C-alpha positions, 0 to 999 in steps of 0.5 A: 322771684320772676315777677320782683325782677320785672317790677325792678326792671320796669322802674329801671327803663321810666327811670332811664327814660326820665333821664333822657327825656330830661337830658334833652330837654335840657339840650333843647333848651340850650340849644335854643337859647344859643340858636336865638343869642347868635340869630338875633345879635344880642348883648345876653339871655337868660332863661330860667325854668321849674321841670318836675320840681328842678330849677335849671338856670340858662344863659347866652352872652352876659348880663353885663357885655361890657365886663363880661358878666354872665346872667346868674340867679341873683342877677336883677333886670327889669320884668316889664309888663309881667309886673302887671301879672303882681299887680293883679294878684295883690289887687284880688288878694286886698279885694277879697280882704275887703269883700269887695267884688271885683265886678264892682264899679272902681269910682267910688274908691277914687278922689271925691274930684274924680268921681264927678266924671259919669263916664267912670261909673261902669269901669270895674276891678275885672275891666281893669285887670283884663283891659276892657275898661276902655282905657286908652294904652296911655294918659293923653297927658304924660309929660314931654321930658327924657325920652328914655324915661317916658313915665318918671314925671307922670305921679297921682297928681297928673293921674287923677287929672286925667280921670276927671275929664277922660272919656271911656271908649270900652268895646266889650272887647279887650284893649292893652292899657298901661294906664288900666293897670297902672290905675290897678294898683293905685286903687289897691294901695287906696283900698288897703291904705298901704304902699304898692311896695308895702303890698307886694311884700305882704302877698307876693313877695313875704309869702312865697320867700322871694326876698333873702339876704343875698338877693338884697346884696344882689340888688346893687352888685348884681344888675344886668344892663340894658341896651335899648339898642347895639352898643346903646345902653339903657336906664332903668325905667322910674315909672312912678305912680304907673309903676303897677304897670311895668316897674318890676325888677327881680332876679332869677331865684325871685322869678322862679319862685313866682311862677313856683307859686303859680303852679302850686299855691300853698294857703287855701287863700292863694290858692283862691286868687290863683283860681280867680286870676287864671279864669278867662274872662274874654278871648281874643281869638280861638287860641289866645283868652284873657283871665286876670293879668295873665293871657291864656294860651288854649290848644285842643286837648292840651292844658291851658299855658298862662302866659306874660311878656313884657318889654322896656327901653333896655329889656325885653321878657316872657314868663307861663306857667303851667297851672298844678303842673310843675311847668314854669320859665320865664326869658329874659332878653337885655335889648328893647324890642327883641318880643318875638325871640323873646316870646319864640323861646318862652312858649316852643320852652314850654311845650316842649317841657309838657309834651315829654311828660 
């Protein structure tokens, strides 16, 4: 009887500390969110977490300050360059399906006229996903137009025209390239014969259960307003052919579904894709590495954290997850060029969740 009593006492004590830790984390996240909102004088912040299989959202300010509408789980926003992780996923899925190695040269999958450019012969799928291709951040032939829509006039015609005569400058180091990520998405389309949108549906949105009737309704009725600066409203970007580099719009439910499937892939094929994406391929320094699409935060005696951030003229974004653990976070700030605040908040949250295990 004493042994049973002791066992029950231990179980109750564990439950008490688990509840206390959960409360501590929740208070920590809301306090940090409120503090960042006040310090940076932001329109709004939206945070979503997965912690021990529990999903929660935290807000400060408004998704639409003019009408005092707060963020909720169905509010849509631009995720910016977090899109690159989606693109890496669908490209790896297509390559695996077609039995093509990520170390294969990409030039043979481009139009014949582009293949004549000898400098492209050493560019691989891997180099596009870990930013070692030598391509510049942006192509040199982007047209001047609406300054708030820098990508809208850049089509496949301009892209292939640029690739015909460009010169690569690979140096073995990672140099961030929107052009490279955009091209990765174009190659996935050309190899599969499907549109980028169709590939997202096939490999991510449908199997991850990110799409639902209520989300479809929310897309038009519940959309966050982004700001270029205080009181200066920003349009959502039309990224045209370079959409795979940063053109996706998501809501909180979708982002947590996506991150949940990064933490715990549901099929053997999905697990194989995530394993490829999270394998470190190059180091930026002793703490930061790059896989395929994802950046990797390495800290001594701790499991790596996989992360990416993004920005448009209306939003600053961040997301991160811990592989094989129920730990993930995203942060959305509906204002341009607030990545330092966004990244800092996101990193502090996932570190706190991991440390409280």
